[in-house]
Backbone of each chain as nested JSON, in Angstrom:
{
  "chains": [
    {"id": "A", "residues": [
      {"number": 1, "name": "UNK", "atoms": {"N": [162.592, 37.068, -35.661], "CA": [162.503, 36.371, -34.367], "C": [161.896, 37.272, -33.291]}},
      {"number": 2, "name": "UNK", "atoms": {"N": [162.451, 38.498, -33.158], "CA": [161.922, 39.41, -32.138], "C": [160.492, 39.845, -32.486]}},
      {"number": 3, "name": "UNK", "atoms": {"N": [160.152, 39.786, -33.788], "CA": [158.776, 40.097, -34.195], "C": [157.771, 39.177, -33.505]}},
      {"number": 4, "name": "UNK", "atoms": {"N": [158.173, 37.919, -33.296], "CA": [157.289, 36.959, -32.626], "C": [156.94, 37.459, -31.217]}},
      {"number": 5, "name": "UNK", "atoms": {"N": [157.944, 38.036, -30.528], "CA": [157.723, 38.586, -29.185], "C": [156.692, 39.72, -29.258]}},
      {"number": 6, "name": "UNK", "atoms": {"N": [156.819, 40.582, -30.263], "CA": [155.87, 41.676, -30.451], "C": [154.455, 41.177, -30.73]}},
      {"number": 7, "name": "UNK", "atoms": {"N": [154.345, 40.179, -31.609], "CA": [153.016, 39.622, -31.912], "C": [152.416, 38.951, -30.682]}},
      {"number": 8, "name": "UNK", "atoms": {"N": [153.264, 38.199, -29.949], "CA": [152.783, 37.528, -28.732], "C": [152.287, 38.569, -27.728]}},
      {"number": 9, "name": "UNK", "atoms": {"N": [153.025, 39.669, -27.569], "CA": [152.636, 40.737, -26.644], "C": [151.306, 41.352, -27.079]}},
      {"number": 10, "name": "UNK", "atoms": {"N": [151.146, 41.592, -28.378], "CA": [149.924, 42.212, -28.896], "C": [148.713, 41.304, -28.679]}},
      {"number": 11, "name": "UNK", "atoms": {"N": [148.885, 40.001, -28.953], "CA": [147.775, 39.048, -28.78], "C": [147.427, 38.913, -27.297]}},
      {"number": 12, "name": "UNK", "atoms": {"N": [148.47, 38.79, -26.46], "CA": [148.257, 38.655, -25.013], "C": [147.578, 39.901, -24.445]}},
      {"number": 13, "name": "UNK", "atoms": {"N": [147.965, 41.072, -24.937], "CA": [147.385, 42.331, -24.469], "C": [145.917, 42.478, -24.833]}},
      {"number": 14, "name": "UNK", "atoms": {"N": [145.473, 41.687, -25.791], "CA": [144.055, 41.706, -26.177], "C": [143.257, 40.688, -25.365]}},
      {"number": 15, "name": "UNK", "atoms": {"N": [143.731, 39.422, -25.356], "CA": [142.968, 38.376, -24.642], "C": [143.037, 38.556, -23.122]}},
      {"number": 16, "name": "UNK", "atoms": {"N": [144.039, 39.31, -22.645], "CA": [144.2, 39.534, -21.199], "C": [142.938, 40.101, -20.56]}},
      {"number": 17, "name": "UNK", "atoms": {"N": [142.163, 40.897, -21.31], "CA": [140.99, 41.564, -20.739], "C": [139.799, 40.635, -20.547]}},
      {"number": 18, "name": "UNK", "atoms": {"N": [139.822, 39.484, -21.227], "CA": [138.676, 38.578, -21.193], "C": [138.315, 38.082, -19.781]}},
      {"number": 19, "name": "UNK", "atoms": {"N": [139.289, 37.625, -18.957], "CA": [138.911, 37.145, -17.621], "C": [138.212, 38.228, -16.779]}},
      {"number": 20, "name": "UNK", "atoms": {"N": [138.664, 39.485, -16.897], "CA": [138.038, 40.563, -16.118], "C": [136.612, 40.84, -16.602]}},
      {"number": 21, "name": "UNK", "atoms": {"N": [136.41, 40.767, -17.927], "CA": [135.064, 40.951, -18.489], "C": [134.132, 39.863, -17.952]}},
      {"number": 22, "name": "UNK", "atoms": {"N": [134.582, 38.602, -18.045], "CA": [133.758, 37.47, -17.607], "C": [133.464, 37.552, -16.114]}},
      {"number": 23, "name": "UNK", "atoms": {"N": [134.497, 37.9, -15.321], "CA": [134.33, 38.008, -13.862], "C": [133.316, 39.097, -13.508]}},
      {"number": 24, "name": "UNK", "atoms": {"N": [133.44, 40.264, -14.16], "CA": [132.55, 41.389, -13.852], "C": [131.087, 41.049, -14.142]}},
      {"number": 25, "name": "UNK", "atoms": {"N": [130.833, 40.438, -15.318], "CA": [129.441, 40.153, -15.708], "C": [128.87, 38.942, -14.985]}},
      {"number": 26, "name": "UNK", "atoms": {"N": [129.748, 38.016, -14.566], "CA": [129.307, 36.81, -13.869], "C": [128.976, 37.127, -12.405]}},
      {"number": 27, "name": "UNK", "atoms": {"N": [129.892, 37.821, -11.729], "CA": [129.704, 38.101, -10.293], "C": [128.836, 39.341, -10.079]}},
      {"number": 28, "name": "UNK", "atoms": {"N": [128.72, 40.2, -11.086], "CA": [128.034, 41.486, -10.973], "C": [128.613, 42.335, -9.848]}},
      {"number": 29, "name": "UNK", "atoms": {"N": [129.885, 42.089, -9.528], "CA": [130.594, 42.851, -8.484], "C": [131.739, 43.601, -9.155]}},
      {"number": 30, "name": "UNK", "atoms": {"N": [131.676, 44.923, -9.133], "CA": [132.681, 45.699, -9.875], "C": [133.216, 46.886, -9.071]}},
      {"number": 31, "name": "UNK", "atoms": {"N": [132.825, 46.981, -7.788], "CA": [133.169, 48.197, -7.047], "C": [134.682, 48.374, -6.821]}},
      {"number": 32, "name": "UNK", "atoms": {"N": [135.451, 47.258, -6.817], "CA": [136.897, 47.382, -6.593], "C": [137.647, 47.836, -7.84]}},
      {"number": 33, "name": "UNK", "atoms": {"N": [136.962, 47.849, -8.982], "CA": [137.609, 48.293, -10.226], "C": [137.653, 49.816, -10.25]}},
      {"number": 34, "name": "UNK", "atoms": {"N": [138.751, 50.365, -10.785], "CA": [138.928, 51.81, -10.853], "C": [138.404, 52.357, -12.185]}},
      {"number": 35, "name": "UNK", "atoms": {"N": [137.477, 53.336, -12.098], "CA": [137.022, 54.027, -13.31], "C": [138.212, 54.707, -14.002]}},
      {"number": 36, "name": "UNK", "atoms": {"N": [139.047, 55.377, -13.197], "CA": [140.19, 56.127, -13.738], "C": [141.077, 55.247, -14.605]}},
      {"number": 37, "name": "UNK", "atoms": {"N": [141.47, 54.086, -14.046], "CA": [142.339, 53.169, -14.791], "C": [141.657, 52.689, -16.067]}},
      {"number": 38, "name": "UNK", "atoms": {"N": [140.401, 52.255, -15.963], "CA": [139.735, 51.691, -17.144], "C": [139.465, 52.735, -18.226]}},
      {"number": 39, "name": "UNK", "atoms": {"N": [139.123, 53.975, -17.817], "CA": [138.934, 55.033, -18.814], "C": [140.258, 55.405, -19.49]}},
      {"number": 40, "name": "UNK", "atoms": {"N": [141.332, 55.471, -18.7], "CA": [142.635, 55.82, -19.296], "C": [143.132, 54.712, -20.22]}},
      {"number": 41, "name": "UNK", "atoms": {"N": [142.91, 53.451, -19.823], "CA": [143.285, 52.322, -20.684], "C": [142.508, 52.402, -22.008]}},
      {"number": 42, "name": "UNK", "atoms": {"N": [141.218, 52.75, -21.899], "CA": [140.38, 52.877, -23.099], "C": [140.908, 53.996, -24.007]}},
      {"number": 43, "name": "UNK", "atoms": {"N": [141.228, 55.149, -23.415], "CA": [141.774, 56.273, -24.189], "C": [143.105, 55.88, -24.829]}},
      {"number": 44, "name": "UNK", "atoms": {"N": [143.913, 55.146, -24.07], "CA": [145.204, 54.651, -24.557], "C": [145.017, 53.747, -25.775]}},
      {"number": 45, "name": "UNK", "atoms": {"N": [144.034, 52.844, -25.705], "CA": [143.769, 51.935, -26.828], "C": [143.261, 52.694, -28.054]}},
      {"number": 46, "name": "UNK", "atoms": {"N": [142.429, 53.729, -27.818], "CA": [141.964, 54.562, -28.936], "C": [143.159, 55.218, -29.627]}},
      {"number": 47, "name": "UNK", "atoms": {"N": [144.101, 55.74, -28.835], "CA": [145.31, 56.359, -29.404], "C": [146.136, 55.339, -30.179]}},
      {"number": 48, "name": "UNK", "atoms": {"N": [146.327, 54.127, -29.602], "CA": [147.065, 53.082, -30.331], "C": [146.336, 52.682, -31.615]}},
      {"number": 49, "name": "UNK", "atoms": {"N": [145.001, 52.688, -31.558], "CA": [144.211, 52.378, -32.754], "C": [144.439, 53.412, -33.849]}},
      {"number": 50, "name": "UNK", "atoms": {"N": [144.44, 54.706, -33.456], "CA": [144.697, 55.803, -34.406], "C": [146.112, 55.674, -34.983]}},
      {"number": 51, "name": "UNK", "atoms": {"N": [147.053, 55.357, -34.071], "CA": [148.448, 55.147, -34.482], "C": [148.534, 53.985, -35.481]}},
      {"number": 52, "name": "UNK", "atoms": {"N": [147.801, 52.927, -35.201], "CA": [147.761, 51.757, -36.096], "C": [147.181, 52.096, -37.458]}},
      {"number": 53, "name": "UNK", "atoms": {"N": [146.128, 52.951, -37.464], "CA": [145.529, 53.393, -38.731], "C": [146.552, 54.2, -39.537]}},
      {"number": 54, "name": "UNK", "atoms": {"N": [147.248, 55.107, -38.841], "CA": [148.26, 55.953, -39.506], "C": [149.385, 55.106, -40.109]}},
      {"number": 55, "name": "UNK", "atoms": {"N": [149.701, 53.999, -39.405], "CA": [150.778, 53.113, -39.884], "C": [150.238, 52.004, -40.79]}},
      {"number": 56, "name": "UNK", "atoms": {"N": [148.91, 51.994, -41.001], "CA": [148.256, 50.94, -41.785], "C": [148.634, 49.558, -41.255]}},
      {"number": 57, "name": "UNK", "atoms": {"N": [148.695, 49.453, -39.92], "CA": [149.047, 48.191, -39.274], "C": [147.775, 47.46, -38.842]}},
      {"number": 58, "name": "UNK", "atoms": {"N": [147.383, 46.454, -39.654], "CA": [146.158, 45.719, -39.348], "C": [146.187, 45.011, -38.008]}},
      {"number": 59, "name": "UNK", "atoms": {"N": [147.316, 44.387, -37.605], "CA": [147.305, 43.747, -36.271], "C": [147.017, 44.759, -35.159]}},
      {"number": 60, "name": "UNK", "atoms": {"N": [147.561, 45.987, -35.265], "CA": [147.31, 47.017, -34.257], "C": [145.849, 47.464, -34.277]}},
      {"number": 61, "name": "UNK", "atoms": {"N": [145.302, 47.623, -35.486], "CA": [143.917, 48.095, -35.616], "C": [142.952, 47.062, -35.05]}},
      {"number": 62, "name": "UNK", "atoms": {"N": [143.103, 45.811, -35.499], "CA": [142.189, 44.744, -35.065], "C": [142.349, 44.465, -33.567]}},
      {"number": 63, "name": "UNK", "atoms": {"N": [143.604, 44.352, -33.111], "CA": [143.87, 44.085, -31.695], "C": [143.261, 45.155, -30.803]}},
      {"number": 64, "name": "UNK", "atoms": {"N": [143.452, 46.421, -31.191], "CA": [142.928, 47.51, -30.367], "C": [141.407, 47.591, -30.429]}},
      {"number": 65, "name": "UNK", "atoms": {"N": [140.819, 47.258, -31.581], "CA": [139.357, 47.268, -31.66], "C": [138.743, 46.234, -30.706]}},
      {"number": 66, "name": "UNK", "atoms": {"N": [139.351, 45.029, -30.675], "CA": [138.847, 43.987, -29.763], "C": [139.033, 44.432, -28.31]}},
      {"number": 67, "name": "UNK", "atoms": {"N": [140.226, 44.962, -27.986], "CA": [140.498, 45.421, -26.62], "C": [139.546, 46.534, -26.205]}},
      {"number": 68, "name": "UNK", "atoms": {"N": [139.259, 47.455, -27.13], "CA": [138.335, 48.559, -26.846], "C": [136.956, 47.999, -26.489]}},
      {"number": 69, "name": "UNK", "atoms": {"N": [136.497, 46.998, -27.253], "CA": [135.196, 46.384, -26.975], "C": [135.203, 45.746, -25.578]}},
      {"number": 70, "name": "UNK", "atoms": {"N": [136.292, 45.046, -25.224], "CA": [136.363, 44.36, -23.927], "C": [136.381, 45.358, -22.764]}},
      {"number": 71, "name": "UNK", "atoms": {"N": [137.218, 46.4, -22.862], "CA": [137.311, 47.377, -21.762], "C": [136.018, 48.194, -21.666]}},
      {"number": 72, "name": "UNK", "atoms": {"N": [135.381, 48.482, -22.815], "CA": [134.086, 49.173, -22.782], "C": [133.061, 48.322, -22.036]}},
      {"number": 73, "name": "UNK", "atoms": {"N": [133.09, 47.018, -22.25], "CA": [132.12, 46.159, -21.564], "C": [132.408, 46.093, -20.061]}},
      {"number": 74, "name": "UNK", "atoms": {"N": [133.678, 46.238, -19.645], "CA": [134.008, 46.323, -18.212], "C": [133.416, 47.609, -17.633]}},
      {"number": 75, "name": "UNK", "atoms": {"N": [133.555, 48.716, -18.381], "CA": [133.027, 50.006, -17.909], "C": [131.494, 49.99, -17.835]}},
      {"number": 76, "name": "UNK", "atoms": {"N": [130.844, 49.333, -18.812], "CA": [129.379, 49.227, -18.779], "C": [128.963, 48.387, -17.556]}},
      {"number": 77, "name": "UNK", "atoms": {"N": [129.687, 47.282, -17.316], "CA": [129.386, 46.439, -16.15], "C": [129.517, 47.26, -14.868]}},
      {"number": 78, "name": "UNK", "atoms": {"N": [130.595, 48.026, -14.752], "CA": [130.817, 48.835, -13.538], "C": [129.692, 49.865, -13.375]}},
      {"number": 79, "name": "UNK", "atoms": {"N": [129.306, 50.499, -14.465], "CA": [128.235, 51.503, -14.411], "C": [126.92, 50.858, -13.953]}},
      {"number": 80, "name": "UNK", "atoms": {"N": [126.654, 49.644, -14.441], "CA": [125.402, 48.97, -14.088], "C": [125.387, 48.4, -12.675]}},
      {"number": 81, "name": "UNK", "atoms": {"N": [126.505, 47.812, -12.242], "CA": [126.49, 47.018, -11.006], "C": [126.965, 47.771, -9.77]}},
      {"number": 82, "name": "UNK", "atoms": {"N": [127.633, 48.909, -9.937], "CA": [128.145, 49.638, -8.762], "C": [127.001, 50.216, -7.929]}}
    ]},
    {"id": "B", "residues": [
      {"number": 1, "name": "UNK", "atoms": {"N": [154.319, 63.965, -36.51], "CA": [153.017, 64.291, -35.923], "C": [152.358, 63.051, -35.309]}},
      {"number": 2, "name": "UNK", "atoms": {"N": [152.292, 61.972, -36.114], "CA": [151.659, 60.755, -35.59], "C": [152.49, 60.16, -34.445]}},
      {"number": 3, "name": "UNK", "atoms": {"N": [153.8, 60.473, -34.432], "CA": [154.638, 60.019, -33.314], "C": [154.115, 60.533, -31.976]}},
      {"number": 4, "name": "UNK", "atoms": {"N": [153.555, 61.761, -31.995], "CA": [153.014, 62.345, -30.759], "C": [151.888, 61.457, -30.218]}},
      {"number": 5, "name": "UNK", "atoms": {"N": [151.06, 60.923, -31.134], "CA": [149.967, 60.02, -30.735], "C": [150.55, 58.764, -30.07]}},
      {"number": 6, "name": "UNK", "atoms": {"N": [151.612, 58.229, -30.652], "CA": [152.271, 57.043, -30.088], "C": [152.845, 57.319, -28.707]}},
      {"number": 7, "name": "UNK", "atoms": {"N": [153.526, 58.478, -28.565], "CA": [154.09, 58.826, -27.253], "C": [152.993, 59.043, -26.223]}},
      {"number": 8, "name": "UNK", "atoms": {"N": [151.907, 59.734, -26.645], "CA": [150.78, 59.98, -25.731], "C": [150.18, 58.653, -25.274]}},
      {"number": 9, "name": "UNK", "atoms": {"N": [150.023, 57.716, -26.222], "CA": [149.475, 56.392, -25.901], "C": [150.386, 55.664, -24.908]}},
      {"number": 10, "name": "UNK", "atoms": {"N": [151.695, 55.738, -25.131], "CA": [152.657, 55.047, -24.261], "C": [152.636, 55.631, -22.849]}},
      {"number": 11, "name": "UNK", "atoms": {"N": [152.599, 56.967, -22.75], "CA": [152.577, 57.621, -21.433], "C": [151.262, 57.308, -20.717]}},
      {"number": 12, "name": "UNK", "atoms": {"N": [150.154, 57.417, -21.451], "CA": [148.829, 57.136, -20.868], "C": [148.737, 55.682, -20.402]}},
      {"number": 13, "name": "UNK", "atoms": {"N": [149.291, 54.77, -21.193], "CA": [149.258, 53.347, -20.846], "C": [150.057, 53.016, -19.597]}},
      {"number": 14, "name": "UNK", "atoms": {"N": [150.946, 53.932, -19.206], "CA": [151.73, 53.742, -17.98], "C": [151.013, 54.362, -16.778]}},
      {"number": 15, "name": "UNK", "atoms": {"N": [150.622, 55.655, -16.906], "CA": [149.98, 56.321, -15.757], "C": [148.572, 55.786, -15.492]}},
      {"number": 16, "name": "UNK", "atoms": {"N": [147.966, 55.137, -16.509], "CA": [146.609, 54.598, -16.353], "C": [146.493, 53.662, -15.148]}},
      {"number": 17, "name": "UNK", "atoms": {"N": [147.578, 52.957, -14.816], "CA": [147.511, 51.954, -13.74], "C": [147.501, 52.56, -12.348]}},
      {"number": 18, "name": "UNK", "atoms": {"N": [147.911, 53.826, -12.245], "CA": [148.051, 54.47, -10.936], "C": [146.741, 54.519, -10.136]}},
      {"number": 19, "name": "UNK", "atoms": {"N": [145.593, 54.934, -10.725], "CA": [144.354, 54.974, -9.929], "C": [143.979, 53.611, -9.345]}},
      {"number": 20, "name": "UNK", "atoms": {"N": [144.192, 52.53, -10.111], "CA": [143.847, 51.195, -9.601], "C": [144.774, 50.79, -8.456]}},
      {"number": 21, "name": "UNK", "atoms": {"N": [146.054, 51.141, -8.57], "CA": [147.015, 50.856, -7.491], "C": [146.581, 51.586, -6.222]}},
      {"number": 22, "name": "UNK", "atoms": {"N": [146.3, 52.887, -6.339], "CA": [145.925, 53.702, -5.18], "C": [144.622, 53.189, -4.56]}},
      {"number": 23, "name": "UNK", "atoms": {"N": [143.645, 52.854, -5.426], "CA": [142.35, 52.359, -4.941], "C": [142.512, 51.046, -4.17]}},
      {"number": 24, "name": "UNK", "atoms": {"N": [143.307, 50.136, -4.738], "CA": [143.486, 48.819, -4.116], "C": [144.124, 48.939, -2.731]}},
      {"number": 25, "name": "UNK", "atoms": {"N": [145.181, 49.752, -2.615], "CA": [145.896, 49.86, -1.34], "C": [145.149, 50.717, -0.335]}},
      {"number": 26, "name": "UNK", "atoms": {"N": [144.33, 51.656, -0.822], "CA": [143.587, 52.554, 0.072], "C": [142.364, 51.836, 0.656]}},
      {"number": 27, "name": "UNK", "atoms": {"N": [141.604, 51.163, -0.219], "CA": [140.371, 50.506, 0.237], "C": [140.647, 49.116, 0.805]}},
      {"number": 28, "name": "UNK", "atoms": {"N": [141.786, 48.524, 0.444], "CA": [142.13, 47.136, 0.805], "C": [141.054, 46.163, 0.312]}},
      {"number": 29, "name": "UNK", "atoms": {"N": [140.34, 46.555, -0.744], "CA": [139.296, 45.715, -1.337], "C": [139.728, 45.392, -2.762]}},
      {"number": 30, "name": "UNK", "atoms": {"N": [139.971, 44.111, -3.031], "CA": [140.519, 43.741, -4.343], "C": [139.829, 42.525, -4.948]}},
      {"number": 31, "name": "UNK", "atoms": {"N": [138.764, 42.047, -4.302], "CA": [138.195, 40.769, -4.746], "C": [137.58, 40.833, -6.147]}},
      {"number": 32, "name": "UNK", "atoms": {"N": [137.143, 42.018, -6.582], "CA": [136.528, 42.125, -7.915], "C": [137.564, 42.14, -9.039]}},
      {"number": 33, "name": "UNK", "atoms": {"N": [138.842, 42.283, -8.667], "CA": [139.895, 42.294, -9.69], "C": [140.191, 40.857, -10.128]}},
      {"number": 34, "name": "UNK", "atoms": {"N": [140.476, 40.68, -11.417], "CA": [140.765, 39.357, -11.962], "C": [142.264, 39.069, -11.936]}},
      {"number": 35, "name": "UNK", "atoms": {"N": [142.639, 37.956, -11.275], "CA": [144.038, 37.502, -11.321], "C": [144.46, 37.254, -12.765]}},
      {"number": 36, "name": "UNK", "atoms": {"N": [143.595, 36.585, -13.522], "CA": [143.916, 36.223, -14.905], "C": [144.292, 37.435, -15.735]}},
      {"number": 37, "name": "UNK", "atoms": {"N": [143.445, 38.468, -15.679], "CA": [143.715, 39.684, -16.451], "C": [145.016, 40.334, -16.006]}},
      {"number": 38, "name": "UNK", "atoms": {"N": [145.204, 40.487, -14.691], "CA": [146.397, 41.19, -14.21], "C": [147.688, 40.417, -14.49]}},
      {"number": 39, "name": "UNK", "atoms": {"N": [147.638, 39.076, -14.374], "CA": [148.835, 38.278, -14.694], "C": [149.142, 38.337, -16.197]}},
      {"number": 40, "name": "UNK", "atoms": {"N": [148.105, 38.297, -17.033], "CA": [148.346, 38.353, -18.482], "C": [148.85, 39.737, -18.904]}},
      {"number": 41, "name": "UNK", "atoms": {"N": [148.307, 40.796, -18.277], "CA": [148.793, 42.148, -18.559], "C": [150.278, 42.258, -18.176]}},
      {"number": 42, "name": "UNK", "atoms": {"N": [150.619, 41.658, -17.023], "CA": [152.008, 41.675, -16.563], "C": [152.918, 40.944, -17.558]}},
      {"number": 43, "name": "UNK", "atoms": {"N": [152.487, 39.755, -17.994], "CA": [153.27, 38.984, -18.967], "C": [153.405, 39.771, -20.271]}},
      {"number": 44, "name": "UNK", "atoms": {"N": [152.312, 40.424, -20.664], "CA": [152.295, 41.247, -21.873], "C": [153.33, 42.372, -21.777]}},
      {"number": 45, "name": "UNK", "atoms": {"N": [153.382, 43.042, -20.612], "CA": [154.34, 44.137, -20.409], "C": [155.782, 43.633, -20.419]}},
      {"number": 46, "name": "UNK", "atoms": {"N": [156.005, 42.426, -19.852], "CA": [157.336, 41.828, -19.887], "C": [157.771, 41.609, -21.334]}},
      {"number": 47, "name": "UNK", "atoms": {"N": [156.834, 41.086, -22.161], "CA": [157.144, 40.857, -23.579], "C": [157.433, 42.175, -24.293]}},
      {"number": 48, "name": "UNK", "atoms": {"N": [156.613, 43.239, -24.029], "CA": [156.876, 44.546, -24.653], "C": [158.216, 45.107, -24.174]}},
      {"number": 49, "name": "UNK", "atoms": {"N": [158.567, 44.823, -22.913], "CA": [159.866, 45.269, -22.388], "C": [161.014, 44.595, -23.129]}},
      {"number": 50, "name": "UNK", "atoms": {"N": [160.881, 43.272, -23.341], "CA": [161.906, 42.51, -24.081], "C": [162.003, 43.037, -25.517]}},
      {"number": 51, "name": "UNK", "atoms": {"N": [160.83, 43.29, -26.114], "CA": [160.771, 43.853, -27.469], "C": [161.47, 45.215, -27.502]}},
      {"number": 52, "name": "UNK", "atoms": {"N": [161.205, 46.027, -26.483], "CA": [161.845, 47.347, -26.372], "C": [163.362, 47.252, -26.239]}},
      {"number": 53, "name": "UNK", "atoms": {"N": [163.825, 46.249, -25.464], "CA": [165.279, 46.04, -25.318], "C": [165.876, 45.661, -26.668]}},
      {"number": 54, "name": "UNK", "atoms": {"N": [165.199, 44.742, -27.391], "CA": [165.682, 44.303, -28.704], "C": [165.753, 45.47, -29.686]}},
      {"number": 55, "name": "UNK", "atoms": {"N": [164.802, 46.403, -29.562], "CA": [164.767, 47.562, -30.46], "C": [165.566, 48.751, -29.906]}},
      {"number": 56, "name": "UNK", "atoms": {"N": [166.144, 48.562, -28.701], "CA": [166.87, 49.645, -28.015], "C": [166.001, 50.897, -27.908]}},
      {"number": 57, "name": "UNK", "atoms": {"N": [164.711, 50.67, -27.601], "CA": [163.774, 51.784, -27.467], "C": [163.608, 52.138, -25.985]}},
      {"number": 58, "name": "UNK", "atoms": {"N": [164.293, 53.209, -25.557], "CA": [164.24, 53.591, -24.14], "C": [162.834, 53.927, -23.668]}},
      {"number": 59, "name": "UNK", "atoms": {"N": [162.008, 54.65, -24.465], "CA": [160.643, 54.917, -23.98], "C": [159.875, 53.632, -23.694]}},
      {"number": 60, "name": "UNK", "atoms": {"N": [160.042, 52.607, -24.542], "CA": [159.359, 51.326, -24.314], "C": [159.884, 50.64, -23.06]}},
      {"number": 61, "name": "UNK", "atoms": {"N": [161.215, 50.669, -22.896], "CA": [161.831, 49.991, -21.745], "C": [161.382, 50.661, -20.441]}},
      {"number": 62, "name": "UNK", "atoms": {"N": [161.521, 51.991, -20.375], "CA": [161.186, 52.726, -19.143], "C": [159.683, 52.646, -18.859]}},
      {"number": 63, "name": "UNK", "atoms": {"N": [158.865, 52.885, -19.883], "CA": [157.408, 52.831, -19.711], "C": [156.955, 51.479, -19.204]}},
      {"number": 64, "name": "UNK", "atoms": {"N": [157.499, 50.408, -19.806], "CA": [157.089, 49.067, -19.387], "C": [157.604, 48.705, -17.999]}},
      {"number": 65, "name": "UNK", "atoms": {"N": [158.796, 49.208, -17.635], "CA": [159.307, 48.945, -16.285], "C": [158.397, 49.574, -15.229]}},
      {"number": 66, "name": "UNK", "atoms": {"N": [157.942, 50.81, -15.477], "CA": [157.047, 51.488, -14.521], "C": [155.712, 50.738, -14.45]}},
      {"number": 67, "name": "UNK", "atoms": {"N": [155.168, 50.375, -15.631], "CA": [153.89, 49.651, -15.669], "C": [153.985, 48.312, -14.95]}},
      {"number": 68, "name": "UNK", "atoms": {"N": [155.114, 47.609, -15.142], "CA": [155.325, 46.319, -14.478], "C": [155.295, 46.505, -12.963]}},
      {"number": 69, "name": "UNK", "atoms": {"N": [155.936, 47.565, -12.469], "CA": [155.947, 47.837, -11.027], "C": [154.522, 48.098, -10.531]}},
      {"number": 70, "name": "UNK", "atoms": {"N": [153.738, 48.872, -11.297], "CA": [152.371, 49.211, -10.884], "C": [151.465, 47.977, -10.864]}},
      {"number": 71, "name": "UNK", "atoms": {"N": [151.508, 47.173, -11.935], "CA": [150.635, 45.993, -11.989], "C": [151.079, 44.938, -10.957]}},
      {"number": 72, "name": "UNK", "atoms": {"N": [152.392, 44.832, -10.724], "CA": [152.872, 43.926, -9.67], "C": [152.299, 44.344, -8.322]}},
      {"number": 73, "name": "UNK", "atoms": {"N": [152.244, 45.653, -8.07], "CA": [151.728, 46.108, -6.777], "C": [150.222, 45.853, -6.665]}},
      {"number": 74, "name": "UNK", "atoms": {"N": [149.5, 45.861, -7.789], "CA": [148.069, 45.479, -7.775], "C": [147.943, 43.999, -7.394]}},
      {"number": 75, "name": "UNK", "atoms": {"N": [148.803, 43.16, -7.994], "CA": [148.76, 41.72, -7.701], "C": [149.132, 41.432, -6.246]}},
      {"number": 76, "name": "UNK", "atoms": {"N": [150.117, 42.178, -5.706], "CA": [150.499, 42.0, -4.291], "C": [149.321, 42.404, -3.394]}},
      {"number": 77, "name": "UNK", "atoms": {"N": [148.668, 43.528, -3.737], "CA": [147.506, 43.987, -2.964], "C": [146.42, 42.908, -2.972]}},
      {"number": 78, "name": "UNK", "atoms": {"N": [146.139, 42.36, -4.147], "CA": [145.099, 41.323, -4.257], "C": [145.46, 40.092, -3.42]}},
      {"number": 79, "name": "UNK", "atoms": {"N": [146.716, 39.687, -3.483], "CA": [147.164, 38.52, -2.71], "C": [147.002, 38.769, -1.209]}},
      {"number": 80, "name": "UNK", "atoms": {"N": [147.308, 39.991, -0.771], "CA": [147.22, 40.327, 0.659], "C": [145.791, 40.496, 1.156]}},
      {"number": 81, "name": "UNK", "atoms": {"N": [144.94, 41.157, 0.357], "CA": [143.642, 41.595, 0.874], "C": [142.49, 40.656, 0.533]}},
      {"number": 82, "name": "UNK", "atoms": {"N": [142.67, 39.752, -0.42], "CA": [141.549, 38.872, -0.804], "C": [141.209, 37.896, 0.317]}}
    ]}
  ]
}
């Protein structure tokens, strides 16, 4: 039962980044976003991905790979539009 | 050894929010931030907090409580300054 909460959190933590990605590329306005936060979140996801590999946890690996792609695209948008 | 990676990820995932909080309140500019992303991240942290309580994992509980406070303050900043 509590596993469902964990899976829901993992899925939500991945799709959560989508609105920010869409907003950044649509409006081309990214100056209010913090480089520090987005780089640390990216590093955090890389660590969780490594942790997932060590635990052979496919949901962690796949979830973090998608999140890494989304946050990287936010950072690319910020680099281009700032 | 791999536990260190997990702890590092958990700590980084908490302090990562600090630069965005400071930037939002200092510049009073928050329009580029996505409500959708921040609300989903908040919901995600609430779920991880509940998961942490179920597992009696103090690092998860404390880390998520701090993160919840930080992301809530980003949402309050956005509500005030947009």
